[in-house]
C-alpha positions in Angstrom: 44.9 26.0 -8.8 43.0 23.3 -7.6 41.1 23.6 -4.1 41.6 20.5 -2.1 39.6 19.6 1.0 41.3 17.8 3.7 39.0 15.5 5.2 39.9 14.2 8.7 38.5 11.0 10.4 38.0 11.0 14.1 40.2 8.4 15.7 37.9 5.6 16.9 36.9 6.2 20.8 38.1 3.6 23.1 35.6 1.8 25.3 35.6 3.2 28.6 36.2 -0.8 30.0 39.7 -0.2 27.7 40.3 3.1 29.0 39.7 1.8 32.6 41.9 -1.4 32.2 44.7 1.0 30.8 44.5 3.1 34.2 44.6 0.4 36.2 47.8 -1.4 34.6 49.8 2.3 34.5 48.6 3.5 37.7 49.4 0.0 39.7 52.9 -0.1 38.0 53.5 3.6 39.5 51.8 3.1 42.8 51.5 -0.4 43.6 47.5 -0.1 43.4 44.5 1.8 42.7 41.6 2.7 44.6 38.2 4.1 43.5 39.1 7.4 44.8 42.1 7.2 41.7 39.6 5.9 39.3 37.3 8.9 40.0 40.2 11.0 38.4 38.8 10.1 35.2 35.7 8.1 35.7 32.5 8.7 36.8 30.8 6.2 39.8 28.5 5.0 37.4 31.6 4.0 34.9 33.1 2.6 37.5 30.2 0.4 38.8 29.7 -0.8 35.3 33.1 -1.4 34.0 35.3 -2.2 36.7 35.3 -6.1 36.8 35.9 -6.5 33.2 38.6 -3.8 33.3 40.3 -5.4 36.1 40.2 -8.7 34.2 41.7 -7.1 30.9 44.4 -5.5 33.1 45.3 -8.9 34.8 45.6 -10.3 31.4 47.5 -7.4 29.9 50.1 -7.8 32.9 50.5 -11.4 32.2 51.4 -10.7 28.7 54.1 -8.3 29.6 55.9 -10.7 32.2 
């Protein structure tokens, strides 16, 4: 019997900005808006400060594509 070793490759980690854009898109679709307190569910204040503008831009563009 030959022993086989399964190698697992970790899924690539998505950037904070991409994850935040997804959060904004999905949360806006369900509740109509996103507040800073909503973002604090998944992100730190530092992450919000550093990524919010880029994440909003990505979320807006994603919304345009879906329309």
